[in-house]
C-alpha positions in Angstrom: 2.0 -8.9 -37.2 -1.8 -8.0 -37.2 -4.6 -7.1 -34.6 -5.3 -10.8 -34.1 -1.7 -12.2 -33.9 -0.9 -9.2 -31.7 -4.2 -9.9 -29.1 -3.7 -13.8 -29.3 0.3 -13.3 -27.6 -1.2 -11.6 -25.1 -3.8 -14.1 -24.4 -1.1 -16.9 -24.6 1.3 -15.4 -21.7 -1.6 -14.5 -19.7 -2.4 -18.3 -19.8 0.5 -19.2 -18.3 0.3 -19.4 -14.4 3.7 -18.1 -13.1 2.3 -16.8 -10.0 5.8 -15.8 -8.4 7.4 -19.0 -9.8 7.7 -21.2 -12.9 8.5 -18.4 -15.4 10.7 -20.9 -17.7 7.2 -21.6 -19.3 7.3 -17.8 -20.1 11.1 -17.5 -21.5 10.2 -20.8 -23.3 7.3 -19.3 -25.4 9.5 -16.2 -25.7 12.2 -17.8 -26.7 10.2 -19.9 -29.7 8.7 -16.5 -30.7 12.0 -14.8 -31.0 13.8 -17.3 -32.7 10.8 -18.0 -35.3 11.3 -14.4 -35.8 14.8 -14.8 -36.3 16.5 -13.1 -33.4 19.2 -14.4 -31.1 18.3 -15.4 -27.2 19.9 -16.4 -24.5 18.3 -18.3 -21.6 19.6 -17.7 -18.4 18.8 -19.9 -15.1 17.7 -18.6 -11.8 16.4 -21.9 -10.2 14.5 -24.6 -11.6 11.5 -23.8 -13.7 12.9 -20.7 -13.2 14.9 -18.9 -16.2 15.4 -14.9 -17.3 15.7 -14.7 -20.9 17.9 -12.2 -23.0 17.4 -10.8 -26.7 19.5 -8.9 -28.9 19.3 -6.9 -32.1 22.7 -5.6 -33.0 23.1 -3.3 -36.0 26.2 -1.6 -35.2 28.7 -0.6 -32.6 26.6 2.4 -31.4 24.2 3.2 -28.4 21.7 0.5 -27.3 18.2 0.9 -25.8 16.4 -1.8 -23.2 13.4 -3.3 -22.9 12.4 -5.3 -20.1 9.3 -6.8 -18.1 8.7 -9.5 -15.7 7.4 -12.8 -16.3 6.1 -13.4 -12.8 2.6 -12.8 -11.4 1.1 -12.3 -7.9 -1.3 -14.7 -6.8 -4.6 -14.3 -7.5 -6.2 -14.2 -3.9 -9.7 -15.5 -3.9 -10.3 -17.8 -7.8 -13.8 -17.7 -6.7 -14.4 -14.2 -6.5 -13.3 -13.5 -10.6 -16.1 -12.9 -12.5 -14.0 -15.2 -14.9 -11.3 -17.9 -14.5 -7.9 -15.7 -13.8 -6.0 -17.5 -16.4 -8.1 -17.6 -19.0 -8.2 -14.8 -20.6 -11.5 -13.0 -21.7 -12.1 -10.2 -24.0 -15.5 -8.1 -22.8 -16.5 -4.4 -23.4 -12.8 -3.3 -24.9 -10.7 -4.9 -21.6 -8.7 -8.4 -21.4 -9.5 -9.7 -18.3 -6.9 -11.9 -16.5 -4.0 -12.1 -13.7 -0.6 -10.6 -15.0 -2.9 -8.7 -18.0 -2.3 -5.6 -16.0 0.9 -6.3 -14.2 2.7 -7.1 -16.7 1.9 -9.5 -19.6 0.5 -7.0 -21.7 3.6 -4.6 -20.7 6.1 -7.9 -21.8 4.0 -8.9 -24.7 3.7 -5.3 -26.0 7.8 -5.0 -25.8 8.4 -8.5 -27.5 6.0 -7.4 -30.5 7.8 -4.1 -30.6 11.2 -5.7 -31.0 10.4 -8.3 -33.3 8.9 -5.7 -35.4 11.7 -3.2 -35.2 14.2 -6.2 -36.2 11.8 -6.4 -39.3 12.2 -3.2 -40.5 14.6 -2.4 -43.4 15.0 1.4 -41.8 15.4 0.4 -38.3 19.5 0.5 -37.5 19.6 0.6 -34.0 20.8 -1.9 -31.1 17.9 -3.3 -28.8 18.3 -5.8 -25.6 15.4 -7.2 -24.6 15.6 -8.7 -20.9 12.9 -10.6 -18.9 13.3 -11.5 -15.4 11.8 -13.5 -12.8 11.1 -12.9 -9.6 9.9 -9.4 -9.6 7.1 -9.6 -7.5 8.9 -10.8 -4.8 12.1 -9.2 -4.7 13.7 -7.8 -8.4 15.4 -11.6 -7.9 16.3 -12.0 -11.5 17.2 -8.2 -12.4 19.2 -8.8 -9.5 20.8 -11.7 -11.0 21.5 -10.3 -14.2 22.3 -7.0 -13.3 25.2 -8.4 -11.2 26.3 -10.4 -14.2 26.8 -7.0 -16.2 23.5 -7.6 -18.2 22.5 -3.6 -18.3 26.2 -2.3 -18.1 26.1 -1.6 -22.1 22.8 0.0 -21.8 22.2 3.5 -22.5 18.6 3.7 -21.8 16.0 1.1 -20.3 12.0 1.1 -21.3 10.3 -0.7 -18.3 6.9 -2.0 -19.7 5.2 -2.1 -15.9 2.1 -0.2 -15.8 1.9 3.3 -15.7 -1.9 4.9 -16.4 -4.7 4.6 -14.7 -8.9 3.5 -16.0 -9.9 7.0 -16.0 -8.3 10.5 -16.3 -10.1 11.0 -12.6 -8.7 7.9 -11.2 -5.6 9.4 -12.3 -6.3 12.9 -10.7 -7.3 10.9 -7.7 -3.8 9.4 -7.1 -1.9 13.0 -7.7 -4.7 14.4 -5.0 -3.7 11.9 -2.2 0.0 12.1 -2.9 0.2 8.4 -4.9 1.8 9.7 -7.7 3.7 12.8 -7.7 3.2 15.2 -10.7 5.2 18.1 -10.1 2.2 20.3 -9.9 1.2 19.9 -13.4 -2.6 18.7 -14.7 -2.9 15.5 -16.4 -4.5 15.8 -20.1 -4.6 12.3 -20.6 -5.2 8.9 -18.2 -2.5 7.7 -19.5 1.3 8.5 -18.4 5.2 7.5 -18.1 7.2 7.5 -15.3 10.5 9.3 -15.2 11.5 8.0 -11.5 10.0 5.9 -8.4 11.1 5.1 -5.1 13.6 2.5 -4.0 13.1 0.5 -0.8 15.4 -0.8 2.1 13.3 -3.9 3.9 15.3 -5.3 7.0 14.6 -6.7 10.5 16.1 -5.3 14.0 16.5 -9.1 16.2 16.5 -8.1 19.9 18.0 -11.2 21.9 17.3 -11.6 25.9 17.4 -14.1 28.3 14.2 -16.2 29.3 13.2 -15.8 32.7 9.9 -16.9 35.0 7.4 -13.5 34.7 7.4 -13.5 38.7 11.3 -13.1 38.8 11.8 -10.4 35.9 15.3 -9.7 37.1 16.6 -12.7 36.3 16.4 -12.7 32.9 16.4 -9.6 29.8 13.5 -8.9 28.2 14.1 -9.0 24.3 11.1 -6.6 24.0 12.0 -4.0 26.3 15.2 -3.6 24.7 13.7 -3.7 21.1 11.5 -1.4 22.1 14.1 1.2 23.4 15.6 0.7 19.4 11.7 1.2 18.2 11.9 4.6 19.9 15.3 5.5 18.9 14.5 4.4 15.0 11.5 6.1 15.8 14.0 9.6 16.2 15.7 8.7 13.4 13.1 8.1 11.2 12.1 12.2 11.5 15.8 12.9 10.1 14.8 10.7 7.1 11.7 12.5 6.1 13.0 16.4 6.5 14.7 15.4 3.1 12.6 15.9 -0.4 13.2 15.1 -3.8 10.9 17.4 -6.7 9.7 14.6 -8.2 9.5 11.7 -5.4 8.7 13.6 -2.5 10.5 11.9 1.0 11.3 9.4 2.3 8.6 7.0 3.5 9.7 5.1 6.8 7.6 2.1 8.2 7.7 -0.4 10.7 5.1 -2.9 9.5 6.0 -6.3 12.1 6.6 -7.0 15.3 6.8 -10.2 16.8 7.9 -11.0 20.5 6.9 -13.8 23.5 5.3 -16.7 23.1 3.6 -17.5 26.9 2.2 -14.8 29.1 4.4 -16.3 32.1 8.1 -16.2 30.8 9.7 -12.7 29.9 10.8 -13.0 26.2 14.1 -14.1 25.2 13.7 -12.9 21.6 12.1 -10.0 19.7 12.0 -8.8 16.0 10.8 -6.0 14.2 10.5 -5.8 10.4 10.6 -2.3 8.4 10.6 -0.9 4.8 11.9 2.3 3.8 10.8 4.0 0.4 14.0 6.0 -0.6 14.7 8.6 -3.0 18.0 9.5 -4.4 19.1 12.4 -2.3 19.3 10.1 0.9 20.6 6.8 -0.7 19.9 3.4 0.2 23.7 2.8 1.4 23.8 5.8 3.6 20.1 4.6 5.3 22.0 1.3 6.1 24.7 2.5 7.2 22.9 4.9 9.2 20.8 2.3 10.9 23.9 -0.1 11.7 25.8 2.5 13.6 22.3 2.8 15.4 22.2 -0.7 16.6 25.9 -0.1 17.3 25.3 2.8 19.5 22.8 1.4 21.6 24.7 -2.0 22.6 27.7 -0.3 23.3 25.3 1.9 25.3 23.8 -1.2 27.6 25.7 -4.5 27.5 22.2 -6.1 28.3 21.2 -4.8 24.9 21.7 -7.6 22.5 20.7 -6.3 18.8 21.5 -7.3 15.2 20.6 -5.6 11.9 19.6 -8.2 9.1 18.8 -6.4 5.9 16.5 -8.4 3.6 16.7 -6.3 0.4 17.9 -3.2 -1.1 15.9 -1.6 -4.2 17.2 1.9 -5.5 15.3 4.7 -6.3 15.3 5.3 -10.2 15.4 9.0 -11.7 15.8 10.6 -14.7 15.5 14.4 -15.1 11.8 15.1 -16.0 13.5 17.8 -18.3 15.8 15.9 -20.1 16.3 15.1 -23.9 15.4 11.5 -23.0 12.1 12.3 -21.0 11.3 15.0 -23.7 11.3 11.8 -26.8 9.5 9.9 -24.5 6.6 12.2 -24.1 7.0 13.4 -27.9 6.5 9.4 -28.7 3.1 9.4 -26.8 2.1 12.3 -28.6 3.0 11.3 -32.3 0.8 8.1 -31.3 -2.0 9.6 -29.3 -2.3 12.6 -30.7 -2.1 14.3 -26.9 0.1 15.0 -23.9 0.9 12.9 -21.4 2.4 13.1 -17.9 5.7 12.0 -16.9 5.7 11.7 -12.9 7.1 10.1 -10.0 5.5 6.8 -9.7 5.0 5.2 -6.1 6.4 1.4 -6.6 9.3 0.1 -8.0 10.2 -2.1 -10.5 13.3 -4.2 -11.4 14.9 -0.6 -13.0 16.4 -0.8 -9.1 18.8 -3.2 -9.8 20.0 -2.3 -13.5 20.4 1.2 -12.1 22.4 0.0 -9.2 24.9 -1.7 -12.1 24.7 1.4 -14.5 24.1 4.5 -12.6 24.0 6.3 -16.0 20.9 4.5 -17.4 17.8 6.7 -18.6 14.8 5.2 -17.4 11.1 5.2 -18.2 8.3 3.1 -16.9 5.7 2.8 -19.6 3.2 0.2 -19.9 -0.6 -0.4 -20.9 -1.5 -1.6 -17.6 -3.6 0.6 -14.6 -4.3 0.3 -10.9 -6.3 -3.4 -12.0 -2.7 -4.5 -11.3 -3.3 -7.4 -8.5 -6.7 -6.8 -7.9 -9.3 -9.4 -8.2 -10.7 -9.5 -12.0 -7.4 -7.6 -13.2 -7.6 -6.0 -16.5 -6.0 -4.1 -19.3 -7.7 -2.1 -21.9 -7.6 -3.8 -25.6 -6.7 -0.1 -27.1 -3.9 0.8 -24.4 -2.2 -2.6 -25.1 -2.0 -2.2 -29.0 -1.4 1.5 -28.7 1.8 0.8 -26.8 3.1 -1.5 -29.3 3.1 1.6 -31.1 5.1 3.9 -28.1 7.6 1.5 -27.9 8.3 1.3 -31.7 8.4 4.8 -32.1 10.5 5.7 -29.1 13.1 3.5 -30.3 12.6 4.7 -33.8 13.1 8.6 -32.6 16.0 7.2 -30.0 18.2 6.0 -32.5 17.2 9.3 -34.9 18.8 11.6 -32.3 
């Protein structure tokens, strides 16, 4: 494809309004694009108007490299504050503005174009699988569905096209200095990077049920908030145990209580209280172990006090992702960037999660890299991607695939 065609595809995807849903319109667009280029496609329904897409290039019975990206975007926050309409892509001073331009319609388009161009290359003889998912921004819904169906089980490595860069080298250095990106002590030579690891997460509620009573006779009731605070304090001690373990790339586990609710009026003892917590996890202290220990803590408190009635409710469990920074695969990634850009890039640990969490949970031998043209403007008003980054990442994806199958 020429430059104009590549840019037109990204513009087309940005125009498709897929805020936390309606991904079918992106799936259908990609389906038409792939089929026009002779590539087999399968759509998998998640819900009405929500379809995952899987495309395949199979040249032999050897190893398979996966490309994956999500089709949904986050809300626009406040349309009136955008300089241009969030779904009306604008090309200004080398930037492409629009919701999803950074996270991650540019990565999705770049992977799709690389996929098509590799299929057209008579010298390319590898096997590729392209996976476009629904609902990544609200719980990795599509990836979870596809992982359970075994879609990733035959993959040997996976490229996730999520944004992995900064808008400037200074911003990247600030992210490093603030501990949001872990570099294992290495210095940045470019504002572009690739992520060899990212934390997982466990999101859960703890519910406390008591007995309502008039506030003038509190002994006649059971204060659900008091019991929840007892749990909160015990959990705080448990969190100290969690943060004592450290990963060389991802740092420590990060636990946070983010919501607490109780009571409806000032003269009634609350009969219900709940808190919500999110724990950002590392491989050394995995999700399943944390969930088991939280449940054990609640069982212990309930057993110690017959007036305690606590319940654990798991909202989501997204596994941490980590590929050895010194592995052959990550060296191949660095070599691919160097060949295209002419400069060295950092392979680092990322602050946020991706669909790879679900695929790694199903296929724990999977090598993963998160590499995409976006930047820290993701989720912000006036989100943008650099046009050059977008075009360069198409070449990076193609180079990486060729090197992978040349090994």
